[in-house]
C-alpha positions in Angstrom: -137.2 -93.5 10.4 -136.9 -91.1 13.0 -137.6 -91.6 16.4 -139.7 -89.2 18.8 -138.3 -87.7 21.8 -140.7 -89.3 23.9 -139.8 -92.9 22.3 -136.2 -91.9 23.2 -136.7 -91.5 26.6 -138.9 -94.5 27.1 -136.2 -96.5 25.2 -133.5 -95.2 27.6 -135.6 -95.8 30.7 -135.8 -99.4 29.6 -132.2 -99.5 29.1 -131.5 -98.3 32.4 -133.8 -100.8 33.7 -132.3 -103.5 31.9 -128.9 -102.5 33.1 -129.8 -102.5 36.5 -131.4 -105.9 36.3 -128.1 -107.2 34.7 -126.0 -105.7 37.3 -127.8 -107.0 40.1 -127.6 -110.5 38.9 -123.9 -109.9 38.1 -123.5 -108.7 41.7 -124.9 -111.8 43.2 -126.7 -110.1 46.1 -127.7 -113.8 47.1 -124.5 -115.5 47.0 -123.5 -118.2 49.2 -123.7 -116.7 53.0 -121.3 -117.6 55.9 -123.3 -120.5 57.3 -120.7 -120.8 60.2 -120.4 -117.3 61.1 -118.5 -116.5 64.5 -117.1 -113.1 63.9 -117.4 -110.8 66.8 -116.1 -107.4 67.3 -115.6 -105.2 70.7 -114.3 -102.0 71.6 -110.5 -102.1 72.7 -110.5 -98.8 73.8 -111.4 -98.5 77.8 -113.9 -95.6 77.3 -115.3 -94.4 74.2 -116.1 -90.6 74.1 -117.8 -88.2 71.8 -115.6 -87.2 69.5 -112.9 -89.6 70.0 -111.6 -92.2 68.0 -112.1 -95.9 69.2 -109.9 -98.8 68.5 -111.9 -102.1 67.8 -110.7 -105.6 67.3 -112.6 -108.4 65.8 -112.1 -112.0 66.0 -113.7 -115.3 64.8 -114.0 -114.2 61.0 -113.1 -116.1 57.9 -109.4 -115.1 56.7 -109.4 -112.4 54.1 -113.1 -111.7 54.7 -114.0 -107.9 54.4 -115.6 -106.3 57.5 -117.9 -103.0 57.1 -119.3 -101.2 60.3 -122.5 -99.3 60.0 -124.5 -97.2 62.5 -128.0 -96.4 61.2 -127.3 -95.2 57.4 -123.9 -94.4 58.0 -121.0 -96.4 57.2 -118.2 -96.1 60.1 -115.1 -97.3 58.0 -114.7 -95.9 54.8 -112.5 -99.0 53.7 -113.6 -102.4 55.0 -111.3 -103.9 57.4 -110.3 -107.2 56.2 -109.6 -110.2 58.6 -105.9 -111.7 58.7 -104.9 -115.3 58.5 -106.3 -115.8 62.2 -109.5 -114.2 61.4 -108.9 -111.2 63.2 -108.6 -107.4 62.6 -107.8 -104.2 64.3 -108.9 -100.8 63.2 -110.2 -97.4 64.3 -113.2 -95.4 63.4 -114.1 -91.9 64.7 -117.1 -91.2 66.9 -118.6 -88.0 66.1 -118.7 -85.0 68.6 -122.8 -85.0 69.0 -122.7 -88.9 69.6 -125.4 -89.3 72.2 -124.4 -90.9 75.4 -125.7 -94.7 75.5 -125.1 -98.0 74.1 -125.3 -98.0 70.3 -126.2 -100.7 68.0 -123.6 -101.0 65.2 -124.2 -103.5 62.1 -121.3 -105.6 61.5 -121.6 -106.6 57.4 -119.3 -109.0 55.8 -118.3 -110.0 52.1 -116.3 -112.9 51.0 -118.5 -114.8 52.4 -121.5 -112.7 53.4 -122.9 -112.3 56.8 -124.2 -109.8 59.4 -124.5 -109.4 63.1 -124.7 -106.4 65.6 -122.3 -105.6 68.2 -123.1 -102.9 71.1 -120.5 -99.8 71.1 -121.1 -97.9 74.4 -120.5 -94.1 74.3 -119.6 -92.5 77.9 -119.3 -89.0 78.9 -116.4 -87.4 80.8 -117.5 -85.9 83.8 -115.2 -83.0 84.8 -113.0 -83.2 88.0 -114.5 -81.4 90.8 -115.0 -80.9 94.4 -111.7 -82.3 95.7 -110.8 -79.5 97.7 -113.6 -80.3 100.2 -112.0 -84.0 100.9 -108.6 -84.7 102.5 -107.6 -87.5 100.4 -104.2 -89.9 101.1 -103.1 -92.6 99.5 -100.4 -95.3 100.0 -99.2 -98.1 97.5 -99.8 -101.7 98.5 -99.7 -105.1 97.0 -100.2 -105.9 93.2 -103.7 -106.3 92.1 -105.9 -104.7 94.6 -109.3 -106.1 94.9 -111.6 -105.0 97.9 -111.2 -103.5 101.2 -113.3 -104.1 104.5 -113.3 -102.2 107.8 -113.2 -103.7 111.1 -114.9 -101.2 113.8 -114.0 -103.6 116.7 -110.6 -103.6 115.9 -109.8 -100.3 113.8 -108.3 -102.3 111.3 -108.8 -102.4 107.3 -108.5 -105.5 105.5 -107.5 -105.6 101.8 -107.3 -108.5 99.2 -105.2 -108.9 96.0 -104.8 -111.2 93.4 -102.7 -110.9 90.1 -103.4 -112.3 86.5 -105.5 -115.4 85.7 -105.4 -119.1 86.5 -103.1 -120.5 87.8 -103.0 -117.3 90.2 -99.6 -117.5 91.9 -99.3 -113.9 93.4 -102.2 -113.0 96.0 -102.2 -111.5 99.2 -104.7 -110.6 102.2 -103.1 -107.5 104.0 -104.0 -105.9 107.4 -103.6 -102.2 107.2 -103.8 -99.2 109.7 -106.5 -97.0 108.6 -104.7 -94.1 110.0 -101.2 -94.3 108.5 -102.4 -96.8 105.5 -99.4 -98.9 106.4 -99.3 -102.7 106.3 -99.3 -104.4 109.5 -99.3 -108.0 108.5 -99.6 -109.8 105.3 -100.6 -113.6 104.4 -100.2 -115.1 100.9 -102.9 -118.0 100.7 -102.0 -121.4 100.6 -101.5 -123.6 97.7 -104.7 -124.9 95.8 -105.1 -128.2 94.4 -104.6 -128.5 90.3 -107.6 -128.6 88.3 -108.5 -131.6 86.6 -107.0 -131.7 83.0 -108.9 -130.9 80.1 -109.3 -133.9 77.2 -106.2 -133.7 75.0 -104.4 -130.6 77.3 -101.7 -130.8 79.6 -102.1 -130.9 83.3 -102.4 -127.6 85.2 -101.1 -126.1 88.1 -103.4 -125.0 90.8 -101.9 -121.7 92.1 -102.9 -120.5 95.0 -106.4 -119.8 96.8 -106.2 -116.4 95.7 -108.6 -114.0 97.4 -110.8 -111.3 96.1 -113.9 -110.4 97.9 -113.6 -109.7 101.6 -116.0 -109.2 104.7 -115.2 -108.8 108.3 -116.8 -110.6 111.3 -116.3 -108.4 114.5 -118.3 -111.1 116.6 -116.0 -113.9 115.8 -112.9 -112.0 115.3 -112.8 -113.4 111.5 -112.3 -112.1 108.2 -114.0 -113.8 105.2 -112.8 -114.1 101.8 -113.7 -115.6 98.3 -111.4 -117.4 96.3 -113.0 -117.0 92.9 -110.7 -119.0 91.0 -111.5 -121.9 92.8 -115.2 -121.3 93.2 -115.1 -121.2 97.0 -114.5 -119.1 100.4 -112.1 -118.9 103.0 -111.8 -117.7 106.6 -108.7 -115.8 108.2 -108.2 -114.8 111.8 -108.2 -110.9 112.3 -105.6 -110.8 114.6 -102.8 -112.9 112.8 -104.2 -113.7 109.7 -104.0 -117.3 110.0 -106.2 -119.4 108.2 -109.2 -120.6 110.2 -111.0 -122.6 107.6 -110.6 -123.4 103.6 -113.8 -124.4 102.4 -113.8 -127.1 99.8 -113.5 -126.1 95.9 -116.7 -125.8 94.5 -118.5 -124.6 97.6 -119.7 -121.3 95.9 -119.4 -121.3 91.8 -117.5 -118.1 90.9 -117.8 -116.9 94.4 -117.5 -112.9 94.1 -118.7 -110.8 97.1 -119.2 -111.3 100.9 -120.9 -109.8 103.6 -121.3 -110.9 107.1 -124.2 -110.3 109.6 -122.4 -110.2 112.7 -125.6 -109.8 114.8 -127.5 -112.8 113.6 -124.2 -115.1 112.6 -124.6 -115.3 109.0 -122.3 -114.7 106.0 -123.6 -114.5 102.5 -121.5 -114.8 99.3 -122.8 -114.2 95.9 -122.2 -117.0 93.3 -121.8 -114.7 90.0 -123.6 -116.4 86.7 -126.0 -118.2 89.2 -129.1 -117.3 90.5 -128.5 -117.8 94.1 -126.5 -116.6 97.1 -124.8 -119.0 99.2 -125.2 -118.7 103.2 -122.8 -119.8 105.9 -123.2 -120.3 109.8 -120.8 -117.3 110.9 -119.6 -119.5 114.3 -119.8 -123.0 113.3 -118.4 -122.0 110.1 -120.8 -124.3 108.1 -122.5 -124.2 104.9 -126.6 -123.8 104.8 -128.8 -123.8 102.1 -128.5 -121.3 99.2 -131.0 -118.4 98.6 -132.4 -118.6 95.2 -133.4 -115.4 93.2 -135.9 -115.7 90.5 -136.0 -113.1 87.7 -139.0 -111.2 87.1 -137.8 -110.7 83.5 -139.6 -113.9 81.5 -136.7 -116.5 80.1 -133.9 -114.7 82.0 -131.9 -115.5 85.2 -131.2 -113.3 88.0 -127.4 -112.9 88.5 -126.3 -111.6 91.7 -123.2 -109.5 92.1 -122.5 -106.9 95.2 -124.1 -107.3 98.4 -124.9 -104.8 101.0 -126.9 -105.7 104.4 -128.9 -103.2 106.8 -127.8 -104.6 110.2 -131.1 -102.9 112.0 -133.6 -105.1 109.7 -131.5 -107.9 108.7 -132.4 -107.0 104.9 -130.0 -108.0 102.4 -129.7 -106.2 99.2 -128.4 -107.5 95.7 -128.5 -106.7 92.1 -128.3 -108.5 89.0 -125.6 -108.5 86.4 -127.9 -110.1 83.7 -131.1 -108.4 84.2 -132.3 -104.9 85.1 -133.4 -106.0 88.4 -132.4 -105.6 92.2 -133.8 -108.1 95.3 -134.6 -107.5 98.8 -134.2 -110.6 101.0 -135.4 -111.2 104.5 -132.5 -113.1 106.0 -134.8 -114.1 109.1 -136.6 -116.4 106.8 -133.9 -116.5 103.8 -136.9 -115.3 101.6 -136.7 -113.0 98.6 -139.0 -110.2 99.8 -139.4 -108.7 96.6 -137.7 -108.3 92.9 -137.4 -104.7 91.9 -137.4 -103.6 88.1 -134.7 -100.9 87.3 -135.1 -98.8 84.5 -131.9 -97.7 82.8 -129.7 -100.2 84.6 -127.6 -102.0 82.4 -125.1 -104.6 83.8 -126.0 -103.6 87.4 -123.0 -104.7 89.5 -122.8 -102.6 93.2 -125.1 -102.0 95.7 -125.4 -100.3 98.9 -128.0 -99.5 101.5 -128.5 -95.8 102.6 -130.0 -96.4 106.1 -131.0 -92.8 106.7 -132.9 -92.3 103.8 -133.9 -95.9 103.6 -133.1 -96.0 100.0 -131.1 -98.7 97.9 -128.2 -97.4 95.7 -127.6 -99.4 92.6 -124.4 -98.8 90.2 -124.2 -100.3 86.6 -121.2 -100.6 84.1 -123.4 -100.5 81.4 -125.1 -97.5 81.9 -122.3 -95.6 83.7 -125.0 -94.4 86.5 -126.2 -94.5 90.0 -129.8 -95.1 90.5 -131.3 -94.0 94.1 -134.3 -96.5 94.3 -137.1 -96.6 97.1 -137.2 -100.0 97.7 -140.8 -100.0 99.0 -142.4 -98.8 95.8 -139.7 -99.6 93.1 -139.7 -95.9 92.3 -136.3 -94.6 90.8 -136.1 -91.2 92.7 -132.7 -90.1 91.1 -130.7 -91.3 87.8 -127.3 -89.9 88.3 -124.7 -90.0 85.6 -121.2 -90.8 87.4 -118.9 -91.9 85.0 -117.5 -94.5 82.6 -117.7 -98.1 84.0 -119.4 -97.5 87.3 -118.6 -100.6 89.4 -119.1 -100.0 93.1 -120.7 -98.0 95.6 -120.8 -97.5 99.5 -123.0 -95.2 101.4 -121.6 -93.2 104.6 -124.3 -92.3 106.5 -122.2 -89.8 108.8 -122.2 -87.3 106.1 -125.2 -88.8 103.8 -122.9 -89.1 100.7 -122.5 -92.0 98.4 -119.1 -93.0 96.9 -118.8 -94.3 93.4 -115.9 -95.6 91.9 -115.8 -95.6 88.0 -113.5 -98.1 86.7 -113.5 -96.8 83.0 -113.1 -93.0 84.0 -110.4 -93.8 86.8 -112.6 -91.4 89.2 -114.6 -91.5 92.4 -117.8 -89.8 92.2 -119.5 -88.4 95.3 -123.6 -88.2 95.5 -125.8 -86.6 98.0 -129.2 -87.9 99.1 -130.5 -85.2 96.3 -128.8 -87.0 93.4 -126.2 -84.1 92.9 -122.4 -85.0 92.2 -120.8 -82.7 94.8 -117.3 -84.1 94.1 -115.5 -86.2 91.2 -111.9 -86.6 91.6 -109.1 -88.7 90.8 -109.2 -92.5 91.7 -106.0 -93.7 90.2 -105.9 -96.5 87.3 -109.1 -98.7 87.1 -110.6 -97.9 90.6 -112.2 -101.0 92.0 -113.9 -101.0 95.3 -115.0 -98.3 98.2 -115.9 -99.2 101.5 -116.8 -97.1 104.4 -114.9 -96.8 107.7 -115.6 -95.1 110.7 -116.4 -91.3 111.3 -117.2 -90.4 108.0 -114.1 -91.9 106.2 -114.5 -94.3 103.4 -111.3 -96.1 101.7 -111.2 -97.1 98.0 -108.6 -99.2 96.1 -107.6 -99.1 92.5 -105.7 -101.4 90.2 -102.5 -100.7 87.7 -102.1 -100.7 84.1 -99.1 -102.8 84.6 -96.3 -103.4 87.1 -94.8 -99.9 86.2 -97.5 -98.0 86.6 -97.2 -95.2 89.4 -100.9 -94.7 89.8 -101.8 -98.1 90.4 -102.2 -100.5 93.2 -103.0 -97.7 95.9 -105.5 -97.6 98.9 -107.0 -94.1 99.3 -108.2 -92.7 102.6 -111.0 -89.9 101.7 -112.4 -88.0 104.6 -114.6 -84.9 104.2 -113.1 -81.6 105.5 -114.6 -80.0 108.5 -115.5 -83.1 110.3 
């Protein structure tokens, strides 16, 4: 008996279907999942650029678990990464030259056992160096671990904080620096901090010192205020000789970060990073007052203030939220939150500055590498300016009407005018960390280091536009 071609075709299709079904069952697509999946992936490279290779690091996987990374329908690693005996892996993937700048969701698929999650990979753009010939830039090496800088107009002096490493921090300094020569005039090491309470089952840990991080000057009372982030508090030093005036108790300000002084009204404000409030102090009595609580406008989220800036003319205080795309305006006369402003395209907002000439709020964001120039009255974003990877802090200099942005990932300092144009972008040393205005159009920036032997690390820069 012969079989017709059409019958043979139908039999072949049936055989393929049966084979596929058998293969599906054999493959155990719905095998036992990883019910305790804790794997995570991060980019170990400081900056990810189009056309580059990025080093990735994973942790929390099961030993032997195979990890495949996928963006859209494209698999990024041709061969799966395999978790080692500690559940970690390291590997590299290529970023296409035409990759769009922004945050990309990458699917993490595992097998043996099976699980899936998403990690966010940020692709940045390298702005070309430009415009440095328009500025006089001088630098000097200071102490290890520079963090912030503040200028005293009354005493014509800079105050610079530094701290090295993680707790217990034993190397830290508050330095008084000449703003012209950039030479250290005086330096003090903070006092010994109490040992923290031991964790259950862990040995006792030393307390280190009351390491200093954020800094603000009080010219009305001749003081310098600093944040002791590791001890969750603040301290006050004398400008003249850097003697300690008052050390506030441990726990006064949870994860204290930035600090700003309103010398005209006798108030000091410090952000409690990770919390939803700003701590307030009486500058003359050196007493802690009631906190200013900021409620987020994003449902179910918490406003987490980071940097601060003050408009001395009006007493308005400005801050941005690291955890939500928002900024806040605070009326310090009543300590009431005047408004919370939604910020489009602000991811991990961290630095703020007030433009008293144009009446604009400046916000920089690490996650979106940009500077937003915002009208606080209407909430309108006048300009969204790409400034470089890891935009961290911003200061507005009103004499020349320029905003200076330090970009920790790109190792640059971008200079932006009121129209949103980048008029200069120059070398900021390793990990630029903070920038602050001085007198007569001059600004000062400090940067950290890539190790103790880094020749570009731990410098202070004096930046002055030419033709002043």
